[in-house]
MOPAC internal coordinates of N, CA, C and O (Angstrom, degrees):
PM7 1SCF
backbone

  N    0.0000 0     0.00 0     0.00 0    0    0    0
  C    1.4535 1     0.00 0     0.00 0    1    0    0
  C    1.5246 1   110.10 1     0.00 0    2    1    0
  O    1.2310 1   120.92 1   143.70 1    3    2    1
  N    1.3408 1   115.85 1   -36.30 1    3    2    1
  C    1.4613 1   118.44 1   179.72 1    5    3    2
  C    1.5261 1   111.06 1   -63.43 1    6    5    3
  O    1.2310 1   120.42 1   145.08 1    7    6    5
  N    1.3352 1   116.80 1   -34.92 1    7    6    5
  C    1.4679 1   120.61 1   177.69 1    9    7    6
  C    1.5206 1   111.64 1   -61.94 1   10    9    7
  O    1.2310 1   120.49 1   154.72 1   11   10    9
  N    1.3247 1   116.66 1   -25.28 1   11   10    9
  C    1.4620 1   121.16 1   179.10 1   13   11   10
  C    1.5243 1   112.19 1   -92.60 1   14   13   11
  O    1.2310 1   120.60 1  -177.50 1   15   14   13
  N    1.3305 1   116.45 1     2.50 1   15   14   13
  C    1.4496 1   120.47 1   179.15 1   17   15   14
  C    1.5169 1   114.07 1    83.00 1   18   17   15
  O    1.2310 1   119.98 1  -163.54 1   19   18   17
  N    1.3199 1   117.65 1    16.46 1   19   18   17
  C    1.4590 1   121.98 1   179.81 1   21   19   18
  C    1.5190 1   108.10 1   -98.99 1   22   21   19
  O    1.2310 1   120.47 1   -58.13 1   23   22   21
  N    1.3193 1   116.70 1   121.87 1   23   22   21
  C    1.4542 1   121.89 1   179.34 1   25   23   22
  C    1.5312 1   108.73 1   -97.49 1   26   25   23
  O    1.2310 1   120.86 1   -80.94 1   27   26   25
  N    1.3339 1   115.97 1    99.06 1   27   26   25
  C    1.4571 1   121.26 1  -178.14 1   29   27   26
  C    1.5327 1   108.52 1  -143.59 1   30   29   27
  O    1.2310 1   120.71 1   -41.47 1   31   30   29
  N    1.3188 1   116.25 1   138.53 1   31   30   29
  C    1.4663 1   119.90 1  -179.77 1   33   31   30
  C    1.5251 1   110.27 1   -77.87 1   34   33   31
  O    1.2310 1   120.70 1   -21.23 1   35   34   33
  N    1.3259 1   116.26 1   158.77 1   35   34   33
  C    1.4622 1   120.02 1   178.69 1   37   35   34
  C    1.5303 1   110.54 1   -64.56 1   38   37   35
  O    1.2310 1   120.08 1   147.06 1   39   38   37
  N    1.3261 1   117.46 1   -32.94 1   39   38   37
  C    1.4664 1   120.72 1   177.41 1   41   39   38
  C    1.5196 1   112.15 1   -65.28 1   42   41   39
  O    1.2310 1   120.28 1   145.04 1   43   42   41
  N    1.3085 1   117.06 1   -34.96 1   43   42   41
  C    1.4725 1   121.47 1   178.32 1   45   43   42
  C    1.5287 1   110.95 1   -77.63 1   46   45   43
  O    1.2310 1   120.37 1   148.73 1   47   46   45
  N    1.3299 1   116.89 1   -31.27 1   47   46   45
  C    1.4605 1   122.35 1  -178.60 1   49   47   46
  C    1.5339 1   111.68 1   -76.41 1   50   49   47
  O    1.2310 1   120.39 1   145.92 1   51   50   49
  N    1.3180 1   116.87 1   -34.08 1   51   50   49
  C    1.4583 1   121.77 1  -175.58 1   53   51   50
  C    1.5274 1   114.01 1   -52.57 1   54   53   51
  O    1.2310 1   118.49 1   132.76 1   55   54   53
  N    1.3457 1   120.48 1   -47.24 1   55   54   53
  C    1.4648 1   119.29 1   179.95 1   57   55   54
  C    1.5339 1   113.81 1   -60.90 1   58   57   55
  O    1.2310 1   120.27 1   148.95 1   59   58   57
  N    1.3151 1   117.10 1   -31.05 1   59   58   57
  C    1.4687 1   119.70 1   177.99 1   61   59   58
  C    1.5212 1   111.16 1   -64.27 1   62   61   59
  O    1.2310 1   121.22 1   149.23 1   63   62   61
  N    1.3342 1   115.26 1   -30.77 1   63   62   61
  C    1.4592 1   120.48 1  -176.57 1   65   63   62
  C    1.5217 1   111.83 1   -89.34 1   66   65   63
  O    1.2310 1   119.94 1   147.16 1   67   66   65
  N    1.3377 1   117.72 1   -32.84 1   67   66   65
  C    1.4643 1   120.10 1  -169.55 1   69   67   66
  C    1.5264 1   115.33 1  -108.74 1   70   69   67
  O    1.2310 1   118.70 1   162.75 1   71   70   69
  N    1.3091 1   120.09 1   -17.25 1   71   70   69
  C    1.4711 1   121.29 1  -178.14 1   73   71   70
  C    1.5266 1   111.34 1   -85.96 1   74   73   71
  O    1.2310 1   120.90 1   -29.87 1   75   74   73
  N    1.3337 1   115.88 1   150.13 1   75   74   73
  C    1.4588 1   121.42 1   174.30 1   77   75   74
  C    1.5144 1   114.37 1    69.96 1   78   77   75
  O    1.2310 1   120.26 1  -146.16 1   79   78   77
  N    1.3262 1   117.10 1    33.84 1   79   78   77
  C    1.4588 1   119.93 1  -176.31 1   81   79   78
  C    1.5256 1   113.80 1   -98.15 1   82   81   79
  O    1.2310 1   119.88 1  -173.95 1   83   82   81
  N    1.3360 1   117.84 1     6.05 1   83   82   81
  C    1.4652 1   120.45 1  -177.25 1   85   83   82
  C    1.5217 1   112.33 1   -56.08 1   86   85   83
  O    1.2310 1   120.01 1   140.54 1   87   86   85
  N    1.3087 1   117.59 1   -39.46 1   87   86   85
  C    1.4611 1   120.33 1  -179.59 1   89   87   86
  C    1.5313 1   110.87 1   -62.32 1   90   89   87
  O    1.2310 1   120.39 1   145.49 1   91   90   89
  N    1.3314 1   116.86 1   -34.51 1   91   90   89
  C    1.4544 1   120.19 1   179.18 1   93   91   90
  C    1.5276 1   111.26 1   -74.02 1   94   93   91
  O    1.2310 1   120.21 1   143.16 1   95   94   93
  N    1.3456 1   117.21 1   -36.84 1   95   94   93
  C    1.4614 1   120.49 1   176.56 1   97   95   94
  C    1.5288 1   110.04 1   -65.37 1   98   97   95
  O    1.2310 1   120.04 1   139.73 1   99   98   97
  N    1.3202 1   117.53 1   -40.27 1   99   98   97
  C    1.4639 1   121.06 1   176.74 1  101   99   98
  C    1.5233 1   110.63 1   -61.70 1  102  101   99
  O    1.2310 1   121.00 1   136.56 1  103  102  101
  N    1.3243 1   115.69 1   -43.44 1  103  102  101
  C    1.4617 1   119.69 1   179.27 1  105  103  102
  C    1.5238 1   110.69 1   -64.52 1  106  105  103
  O    1.2310 1   120.13 1   140.59 1  107  106  105
  N    1.3334 1   117.36 1   -39.41 1  107  106  105
  C    1.4651 1   121.26 1   178.21 1  109  107  106
  C    1.5317 1   110.27 1   -59.60 1  110  109  107
  O    1.2310 1   120.38 1   136.44 1  111  110  109
  N    1.3283 1   116.88 1   -43.56 1  111  110  109
  C    1.4628 1   120.28 1   179.66 1  113  111  110
  C    1.5272 1   111.38 1   -67.79 1  114  113  111
  O    1.2310 1   120.14 1   146.94 1  115  114  113
  N    1.3195 1   117.34 1   -33.06 1  115  114  113
  C    1.4641 1   120.62 1   176.68 1  117  115  114
  C    1.5293 1   111.03 1   -67.79 1  118  117  115
  O    1.2310 1   120.81 1   147.60 1  119  118  117
  N    1.3377 1   116.07 1   -32.40 1  119  118  117
  C    1.4649 1   119.90 1   177.02 1  121  119  118
  C    1.5187 1   110.04 1   -62.37 1  122  121  119
  O    1.2310 1   120.30 1   136.73 1  123  122  121
  N    1.3325 1   117.04 1   -43.27 1  123  122  121
  C    1.4559 1   120.02 1   178.75 1  125  123  122
  C    1.5215 1   110.82 1   -61.44 1  126  125  123
  O    1.2310 1   120.10 1   131.63 1  127  126  125
  N    1.3082 1   117.42 1   -48.37 1  127  126  125
  C    1.4678 1   120.55 1  -178.64 1  129  127  126
  C    1.5298 1   111.05 1   -62.86 1  130  129  127
  O    1.2310 1   119.99 1   137.57 1  131  130  129
  N    1.3168 1   117.62 1   -42.43 1  131  130  129
  C    1.4710 1   120.72 1   178.87 1  133  131  130
  C    1.5255 1   110.57 1   -64.98 1  134  133  131
  O    1.2310 1   120.50 1   136.95 1  135  134  133
  N    1.3298 1   116.64 1   -43.05 1  135  134  133
  C    1.4586 1   120.44 1   179.29 1  137  135  134
  C    1.5170 1   112.08 1   -62.73 1  138  137  135
  O    1.2310 1   120.60 1   137.39 1  139  138  137
  N    1.3296 1   116.46 1   -42.61 1  139  138  137
  C    1.4642 1   120.04 1   179.11 1  141  139  138
  C    1.5213 1   111.54 1   -66.00 1  142  141  139
  O    1.2310 1   120.39 1   145.49 1  143  142  141
  N    1.3275 1   116.86 1   -34.51 1  143  142  141
  C    1.4685 1   119.79 1  -176.58 1  145  143  142
  C    1.5307 1   112.83 1   -71.17 1  146  145  143
  O    1.2310 1   119.48 1   157.50 1  147  146  145
  N    1.3314 1   118.59 1   -22.50 1  147  146  145
  C    1.4631 1   120.85 1  -178.61 1  149  147  146
  C    1.5261 1   113.04 1  -109.94 1  150  149  147
  O    1.2310 1   120.22 1  -175.81 1  151  150  149
  N    1.3291 1   117.18 1     4.19 1  151  150  149
  C    1.4633 1   120.29 1  -174.69 1  153  151  150
  C    1.5192 1   111.71 1  -108.73 1  154  153  151
  O    1.2310 1   121.13 1   -39.82 1  155  154  153
  N    1.3239 1   115.45 1   140.18 1  155  154  153
  C    1.4589 1   119.53 1   175.43 1  157  155  154
  C    1.5278 1   110.89 1   -89.30 1  158  157  155
  O    1.2310 1   120.17 1   168.35 1  159  158  157
  N    1.3302 1   117.28 1   -11.65 1  159  158  157
  C    1.4623 1   121.75 1   177.14 1  161  159  158
  C    1.5219 1   108.91 1  -158.24 1  162  161  159
  O    1.2310 1   120.68 1   -18.27 1  163  162  161
  N    1.3124 1   116.31 1   161.73 1  163  162  161
  C    1.4592 1   121.81 1   173.59 1  165  163  162
  C    1.5244 1   108.62 1  -138.52 1  166  165  163
  O    1.2310 1   121.44 1   -24.76 1  167  166  165
  N    1.3108 1   114.86 1   155.24 1  167  166  165
  C    1.4598 1   122.85 1   171.17 1  169  167  166
  C    1.5165 1   107.13 1  -104.13 1  170  169  167
  O    1.2310 1   120.75 1   -26.08 1  171  170  169
  N    1.3164 1   116.18 1   153.92 1  171  170  169
  C    1.4578 1   119.40 1   173.42 1  173  171  170
  C    1.5132 1   109.22 1  -138.87 1  174  173  171
  O    1.2310 1   121.11 1   -27.83 1  175  174  173
  N    1.3122 1   115.48 1   152.17 1  175  174  173
  C    1.4539 1   121.06 1   177.36 1  177  175  174
  C    1.5220 1   107.96 1  -155.28 1  178  177  175
  O    1.2310 1   120.89 1   -30.63 1  179  178  177
  N    1.3082 1   115.90 1   149.37 1  179  178  177
  C    1.4573 1   122.17 1   174.89 1  181  179  178
  C    1.5174 1   107.68 1  -125.69 1  182  181  179
  O    1.2310 1   120.78 1   -37.86 1  183  182  181
  N    1.3121 1   116.11 1   142.14 1  183  182  181
  C    1.4471 1   120.17 1   175.28 1  185  183  182
  C    1.5166 1   108.28 1  -136.46 1  186  185  183
  O    1.2310 1   120.62 1   -33.86 1  187  186  185
  N    1.3177 1   116.41 1   146.14 1  187  186  185
  C    1.4550 1   120.98 1  -179.87 1  189  187  186
  C    1.5204 1   110.97 1   -65.82 1  190  189  187
  O    1.2310 1   121.37 1   -37.49 1  191  190  189
  N    1.3246 1   114.98 1   142.51 1  191  190  189
  C    1.4647 1   120.38 1   179.36 1  193  191  190
  C    1.5225 1   108.66 1  -153.68 1  194  193  191
  O    1.2310 1   120.16 1   -34.81 1  195  194  193
  N    1.3084 1   117.30 1   145.19 1  195  194  193
  C    1.4642 1   121.13 1   174.57 1  197  195  194
  C    1.5141 1   108.45 1   -99.80 1  198  197  195
  O    1.2310 1   121.08 1   -41.68 1  199  198  197
  N    1.3327 1   115.55 1   138.32 1  199  198  197
  C    1.4564 1   121.08 1   177.99 1  201  199  198
  C    1.5198 1   107.79 1  -143.30 1  202  201  199
  O    1.2310 1   120.48 1   -49.56 1  203  202  201
  N    1.3005 1   116.69 1   130.44 1  203  202  201
  C    1.4642 1   121.86 1  -177.77 1  205  203  202
  C    1.5225 1   111.46 1    51.90 1  206  205  203
  O    1.2310 1   120.01 1  -142.41 1  207  206  205
  N    1.3263 1   117.58 1    37.59 1  207  206  205
  C    1.4548 1   122.40 1   177.11 1  209  207  206
  C    1.5107 1   114.98 1    74.55 1  210  209  207
  O    1.2310 1   119.88 1  -167.60 1  211  210  209
  N    1.3240 1   117.84 1    12.40 1  211  210  209
  C    1.4602 1   121.46 1  -179.30 1  213  211  210
  C    1.5257 1   109.58 1  -122.02 1  214  213  211
  O    1.2310 1   120.90 1   -35.50 1  215  214  213
  N    1.3360 1   115.88 1   144.50 1  215  214  213
  C    1.4614 1   119.97 1   175.34 1  217  215  214
  C    1.5207 1   109.21 1   -69.36 1  218  217  215
  O    1.2310 1   120.56 1   -38.64 1  219  218  217
  N    1.2953 1   116.54 1   141.36 1  219  218  217
  C    1.4564 1   122.43 1   178.40 1  221  219  218
  C    1.5071 1   108.87 1  -159.26 1  222  221  219
  O    1.2310 1   121.01 1    15.97 1  223  222  221
  N    1.3174 1   115.68 1  -164.03 1  223  222  221
  C    1.4574 1   121.03 1  -177.64 1  225  223  222
  C    1.5195 1   109.73 1  -138.32 1  226  225  223
  O    1.2310 1   121.39 1   -28.08 1  227  226  225
  N    1.3071 1   114.94 1   151.92 1  227  226  225
  C    1.4521 1   121.67 1   170.60 1  229  227  226
  C    1.5242 1   105.75 1  -108.32 1  230  229  227
  O    1.2310 1   120.68 1   -62.34 1  231  230  229
  N    1.3203 1   116.31 1   117.66 1  231  230  229
  C    1.4595 1   121.89 1  -179.03 1  233  231  230
  C    1.5213 1   109.52 1  -100.24 1  234  233  231
  O    1.2310 1   120.99 1   -49.65 1  235  234  233
  N    1.3206 1   115.72 1   130.35 1  235  234  233
  C    1.4622 1   121.95 1   177.99 1  237  235  234
  C    1.5195 1   108.74 1  -112.95 1  238  237  235
  O    1.2310 1   120.69 1   -43.88 1  239  238  237
  N    1.3321 1   116.28 1   136.12 1  239  238  237
  C    1.4574 1   123.02 1   170.65 1  241  239  238
  C    1.5229 1   106.16 1  -130.21 1  242  241  239
  O    1.2310 1   120.02 1   -48.58 1  243  242  241
  N    1.3240 1   117.57 1   131.42 1  243  242  241
  C    1.4571 1   118.54 1   179.52 1  245  243  242
  C    1.5158 1   112.51 1   172.59 1  246  245  243
  O    1.2310 1   121.55 1     7.37 1  247  246  245
  N    1.3072 1   114.64 1  -172.63 1  247  246  245
  C    1.4648 1   124.20 1   174.40 1  249  247  246
  C    1.5258 1   106.39 1  -160.29 1  250  249  247
  O    1.2310 1   119.98 1    22.76 1  251  250  249
  N    1.3354 1   117.64 1  -157.24 1  251  250  249
  C    1.4695 1   118.19 1  -178.31 1  253  251  250
  C    1.5295 1   113.02 1   -71.30 1  254  253  251
  O    1.2310 1   119.82 1   169.76 1  255  254  253
  N    1.3355 1   117.95 1   -10.24 1  255  254  253
  C    1.4700 1   121.54 1  -178.92 1  257  255  254
  C    1.5251 1   114.06 1   -93.50 1  258  257  255
  O    1.2310 1   120.15 1   151.89 1  259  258  257
  N    1.3282 1   117.31 1   -28.11 1  259  258  257
  C    1.4633 1   119.75 1  -176.49 1  261  259  258
  C    1.5275 1   110.58 1  -158.29 1  262  261  259
  O    1.2310 1   121.42 1   -17.48 1  263  262  261
  N    1.3151 1   114.89 1   162.52 1  263  262  261
  C    1.4660 1   121.53 1   175.18 1  265  263  262
  C    1.5282 1   107.68 1  -138.59 1  266  265  263
  O    1.2310 1   121.00 1   -48.03 1  267  266  265
  N    1.3244 1   115.69 1   131.97 1  267  266  265
  C    1.4633 1   122.21 1  -179.89 1  269  267  266
  C    1.5234 1   107.53 1  -132.10 1  270  269  267
  O    1.2310 1   120.23 1   -42.73 1  271  270  269
  N    1.3236 1   117.17 1   137.27 1  271  270  269
  C    1.4553 1   122.23 1  -178.23 1  273  271  270
  C    1.5231 1   109.43 1  -130.31 1  274  273  271
  O    1.2310 1   121.18 1   -31.64 1  275  274  273
  N    1.3362 1   115.34 1   148.36 1  275  274  273
  C    1.4574 1   120.28 1   176.37 1  277  275  274
  C    1.5189 1   109.36 1  -148.37 1  278  277  275
  O    1.2310 1   121.01 1   -36.69 1  279  278  277
  N    1.3226 1   115.67 1   143.31 1  279  278  277
  C    1.4592 1   121.19 1   173.98 1  281  279  278
  C    1.5241 1   106.70 1   -84.96 1  282  281  279
  O    1.2310 1   120.72 1   -53.84 1  283  282  281
  N    1.3392 1   116.24 1   126.16 1  283  282  281
  C    1.4629 1   120.88 1  -178.16 1  285  283  282
  C    1.5244 1   109.65 1  -132.73 1  286  285  283
  O    1.2310 1   120.87 1   -11.47 1  287  286  285
  N    1.3035 1   115.94 1   168.53 1  287  286  285
  C    1.4631 1   121.13 1  -179.29 1  289  287  286
  C    1.5294 1   112.30 1  -104.54 1  290  289  287
  O    1.2310 1   120.22 1  -177.32 1  291  290  289
  N    1.3213 1   117.19 1     2.68 1  291  290  289
  C    1.4576 1   120.48 1  -175.02 1  293  291  290
  C    1.5162 1   110.26 1  -139.78 1  294  293  291
  O    1.2310 1   121.54 1   -25.77 1  295  294  293
  N    1.3161 1   114.65 1   154.23 1  295  294  293
  C    1.4598 1   121.25 1   175.42 1  297  295  294
  C    1.5213 1   106.06 1  -125.95 1  298  297  295
  O    1.2310 1   120.79 1   -91.62 1  299  298  297
  N    1.3304 1   116.10 1    88.38 1  299  298  297
  C    1.4557 1   119.98 1  -174.93 1  301  299  298
  C    1.5216 1   109.80 1  -155.44 1  302  301  299
  O    1.2310 1   120.99 1    -9.69 1  303  302  301
  N    1.3197 1   115.71 1   170.31 1  303  302  301
  C    1.4637 1   120.11 1   176.36 1  305  303  302
  C    1.5220 1   110.33 1   -66.45 1  306  305  303
  O    1.2310 1   120.50 1   141.79 1  307  306  305
  N    1.3292 1   116.64 1   -38.21 1  307  306  305
  C    1.4623 1   120.40 1   178.25 1  309  307  306
  C    1.5260 1   109.78 1   -62.24 1  310  309  307
  O    1.2310 1   120.11 1   139.68 1  311  310  309
  N    1.3269 1   117.40 1   -40.32 1  311  310  309
  C    1.4632 1   120.99 1   176.92 1  313  311  310
  C    1.5176 1   110.52 1   -60.65 1  314  313  311
  O    1.2310 1   120.60 1   134.90 1  315  314  313
  N    1.3391 1   116.46 1   -45.10 1  315  314  313
  C    1.4624 1   120.57 1   178.79 1  317  315  314
  C    1.5240 1   110.62 1   -59.15 1  318  317  315
  O    1.2310 1   120.12 1   134.44 1  319  318  317
  N    1.3382 1   117.38 1   -45.56 1  319  318  317
  C    1.4619 1   120.73 1   179.65 1  321  319  318
  C    1.5231 1   111.57 1   -64.03 1  322  321  319
  O    1.2310 1   120.25 1   142.33 1  323  322  321
  N    1.3278 1   117.12 1   -37.67 1  323  322  321
  C    1.4648 1   118.27 1   178.84 1  325  323  322
  C    1.5291 1   110.50 1   -69.17 1  326  325  323
  O    1.2310 1   119.87 1   146.23 1  327  326  325
  N    1.3365 1   117.86 1   -33.77 1  327  326  325
  C    1.4707 1   120.20 1   174.78 1  329  327  326
  C    1.5234 1   110.37 1   -64.10 1  330  329  327
  O    1.2310 1   120.27 1   138.77 1  331  330  329
  N    1.3245 1   117.09 1   -41.23 1  331  330  329
  C    1.4652 1   119.95 1   177.64 1  333  331  330
  C    1.5208 1   111.16 1   -61.70 1  334  333  331
  O    1.2310 1   120.61 1   142.60 1  335  334  333
  N    1.3293 1   116.43 1   -37.40 1  335  334  333
  C    1.4626 1   121.04 1  -179.04 1  337  335  334
  C    1.5058 1   113.39 1   -80.52 1  338  337  335
  O    1.2310 1   120.03 1   168.92 1  339  338  337
  N    1.3294 1   117.54 1   -11.08 1  339  338  337
  C    1.4620 1   124.07 1  -179.89 1  341  339  338
  C    1.5226 1   111.61 1    72.50 1  342  341  339
  O    1.2310 1   121.12 1    -5.15 1  343  342  341
  N    1.2968 1   115.47 1   174.85 1  343  342  341
  C    1.4535 1   122.21 1  -177.44 1  345  343  342
  C    1.5184 1   110.71 1   -63.91 1  346  345  343
  O    1.2310 1   120.63 1   -39.21 1  347  346  345
  N    1.3285 1   116.40 1   140.79 1  347  346  345
  C    1.4547 1   121.41 1   176.02 1  349  347  346
  C    1.5173 1   113.64 1    83.12 1  350  349  347
  O    1.2310 1   119.46 1   177.65 1  351  350  349
  N    1.3104 1   118.63 1    -2.35 1  351  350  349
  C    1.4588 1   121.03 1   179.38 1  353  351  350
  C    1.5198 1   109.31 1  -101.21 1  354  353  351
  O    1.2310 1   121.04 1   -32.50 1  355  354  353
  N    1.2980 1   115.62 1   147.50 1  355  354  353
  C    1.4542 1   120.09 1   173.40 1  357  355  354
  C    1.5187 1   108.45 1   -76.97 1  358  357  355
  O    1.2310 1   120.98 1   -13.36 1  359  358  357
  N    1.3152 1   115.73 1   166.64 1  359  358  357
  C    1.4505 1   120.49 1   175.67 1  361  359  358
  C    1.5188 1   107.43 1   -63.73 1  362  361  359
  O    1.2310 1   120.27 1   -30.93 1  363  362  361
  N    1.2876 1   117.09 1   149.07 1  363  362  361
  C    1.4509 1   119.02 1  -178.57 1  365  363  362
  C    1.5159 1   110.98 1  -138.89 1  366  365  363
  O    1.2310 1   121.74 1   -31.28 1  367  366  365
  N    1.2915 1   114.27 1   148.72 1  367  366  365
  C    1.4495 1   122.73 1   173.95 1  369  367  366
  C    1.5187 1   106.88 1  -132.20 1  370  369  367
  O    1.2310 1   120.42 1   -38.47 1  371  370  369
  N    1.3073 1   116.80 1   141.53 1  371  370  369
  C    1.4555 1   120.72 1   177.49 1  373  371  370
  C    1.5214 1   107.72 1  -112.18 1  374  373  371
  O    1.2310 1   120.98 1   -62.92 1  375  374  373
  N    1.3129 1   115.74 1   117.08 1  375  374  373
  C    1.4590 1   121.12 1   176.39 1  377  375  374
  C    1.5215 1   107.47 1  -112.85 1  378  377  375
  O    1.2310 1   121.38 1   -97.44 1  379  378  377
  N    1.3344 1   114.96 1    82.56 1  379  378  377
  C    1.4596 1   120.44 1  -179.96 1  381  379  378
  C    1.5314 1   108.59 1  -108.13 1  382  381  379
  O    1.2310 1   120.84 1     6.32 1  383  382  381
  N    1.3135 1   115.99 1  -173.68 1  383  382  381
  C    1.4674 1   120.52 1  -177.58 1  385  383  382
  C    1.5278 1   111.26 1   -58.31 1  386  385  383
  O    1.2310 1   120.08 1   139.59 1  387  386  385
  N    1.3271 1   117.46 1   -40.41 1  387  386  385
  C    1.4669 1   120.37 1   178.76 1  389  387  386
  C    1.5240 1   111.38 1   -62.49 1  390  389  387
  O    1.2310 1   120.55 1   140.35 1  391  390  389
  N    1.3331 1   116.56 1   -39.65 1  391  390  389
  C    1.4624 1   120.30 1   179.78 1  393  391  390
  C    1.5278 1   110.48 1   -64.06 1  394  393  391
  O    1.2310 1   120.47 1   136.31 1  395  394  393
  N    1.3354 1   116.71 1   -43.69 1  395  394  393
  C    1.4620 1   119.47 1  -179.75 1  397  395  394
  C    1.5295 1   111.93 1   -68.55 1  398  397  395
  O    1.2310 1   120.01 1   143.88 1  399  398  397
  N    1.3224 1   117.59 1   -36.12 1  399  398  397
  C    1.4700 1   120.81 1   175.35 1  401  399  398
  C    1.5201 1   109.63 1   -60.76 1  402  401  399
  O    1.2310 1   120.51 1   134.81 1  403  402  401
  N    1.3282 1   116.63 1   -45.19 1  403  402  401
  C    1.4605 1   121.28 1   179.20 1  405  403  402
  C    1.5325 1   110.58 1   -61.61 1  406  405  403
  O    1.2310 1   120.25 1   133.85 1  407  406  405
  N    1.3340 1   117.14 1   -46.15 1  407  406  405
  C    1.4637 1   120.52 1  -179.00 1  409  407  406
  C    1.5263 1   111.25 1   -62.07 1  410  409  407
  O    1.2310 1   120.21 1   142.51 1  411  410  409
  N    1.3271 1   117.20 1   -37.49 1  411  410  409
  C    1.4731 1   120.53 1   177.76 1  413  411  410
  C    1.5309 1   110.34 1   -67.80 1  414  413  411
  O    1.2310 1   120.26 1   139.41 1  415  414  413
  N    1.3353 1   117.11 1   -40.59 1  415  414  413
  C    1.4634 1   120.59 1   177.94 1  417  415  414
  C    1.5298 1   111.14 1   -63.06 1  418  417  415
  O    1.2310 1   120.54 1   148.51 1  419  418  417
  N    1.3313 1   116.58 1   -31.49 1  419  418  417
  C    1.4661 1   121.49 1   179.88 1  421  419  418
  C    1.5308 1   111.87 1   -85.83 1  422  421  419
  O    1.2310 1   121.08 1  -176.09 1  423  422  421
  N    1.3428 1   115.54 1     3.91 1  423  422  421
  C    1.4639 1   122.93 1   177.33 1  425  423  422
  C    1.5280 1   112.95 1    60.68 1  426  425  423
  O    1.2310 1   121.22 1  -136.58 1  427  426  425
  N    1.3293 1   115.27 1    43.42 1  427  426  425
  C    1.4567 1   119.91 1   173.01 1  429  427  426
  C    1.5195 1   108.33 1   -62.96 1  430  429  427
  O    1.2310 1   118.88 1   -41.53 1  431  430  429
  N    1.3307 1   119.74 1   138.47 1  431  430  429
  C    1.4657 1   121.37 1  -177.90 1  433  431  430
  C    1.5342 1   111.77 1   -54.25 1  434  433  431
  O    1.2310 1   120.75 1   -42.37 1  435  434  433
  N    1.3251 1   116.18 1   137.63 1  435  434  433
  C    1.4601 1   121.95 1  -176.72 1  437  435  434
  C    1.5211 1   111.87 1   -58.41 1  438  437  435
  O    1.2310 1   119.92 1   143.07 1  439  438  437
  N    1.3384 1   117.76 1   -36.93 1  439  438  437
  C    1.4567 1   120.12 1  -179.70 1  441  439  438
  C    1.5360 1   110.77 1   -60.93 1  442  441  439
  O    1.2310 1   120.51 1   140.28 1  443  442  441
  N    1.3249 1   116.63 1   -39.72 1  443  442  441
  C    1.4665 1   120.00 1   178.17 1  445  443  442
  C    1.5148 1   110.99 1   -71.57 1  446  445  443
  O    1.2310 1   120.05 1   138.43 1  447  446  445
  N    1.3321 1   117.50 1   -41.57 1  447  446  445
  C    1.4691 1   120.60 1   176.55 1  449  447  446
  C    1.5219 1   111.14 1   -57.80 1  450  449  447
  O    1.2310 1   120.39 1   136.90 1  451  450  449
  N    1.3307 1   116.86 1   -43.10 1  451  450  449
  C    1.4666 1   120.68 1   179.74 1  453  451  450
  C    1.5182 1   111.11 1   -62.07 1  454  453  451
  O    1.2310 1   120.53 1   138.61 1  455  454  453
  N    1.3183 1   116.59 1   -41.39 1  455  454  453
  C    1.4769 1   120.32 1   179.79 1  457  455  454
  C    1.5313 1   110.57 1   -65.94 1  458  457  455
  O    1.2310 1   120.30 1   138.95 1  459  458  457
  N    1.3302 1   117.04 1   -41.05 1  459  458  457
  C    1.4627 1   120.50 1   179.66 1  461  459  458
  C    1.5283 1   111.28 1   -68.00 1  462  461  459
  O    1.2310 1   120.31 1   140.31 1  463  462  461
  N    1.3141 1   117.00 1   -39.69 1  463  462  461
  C    1.4587 1   120.55 1   179.40 1  465  463  462
  C    1.5180 1   111.21 1   -66.78 1  466  465  463
  O    1.2310 1   120.45 1   150.65 1  467  466  465
  N    1.3310 1   116.75 1   -29.35 1  467  466  465
  C    1.4685 1   121.06 1   178.85 1  469  467  466
  C    1.5006 1   111.32 1   -72.75 1  470  469  467
  O    1.2310 1   120.10 1   180.00 1  471  470  469

């Protein structure tokens, strides 16, 4: 801003950059849902990042069709599932016919398959 001849403090500039962003967060979440609805697969990755002086992670979900990022406090499978479910959703697992076919192809023990099917 100083290069443009504008004399403004970083404290005064910050609200212009950070306030009123709800519409952009909503759009970001819609990108994830749209990307998931047209994709047969997704990649995910987490990388360490500091935010507000605290260690955290940046989680990426996407493929060649879309890219979605979120700041999270965990790097785990549960974190990934909660990102897929979006804010306010519980963790979710889908055990449908495709899931059971996959588990059988991977030779999951029959005793465990029976318990999951029950």
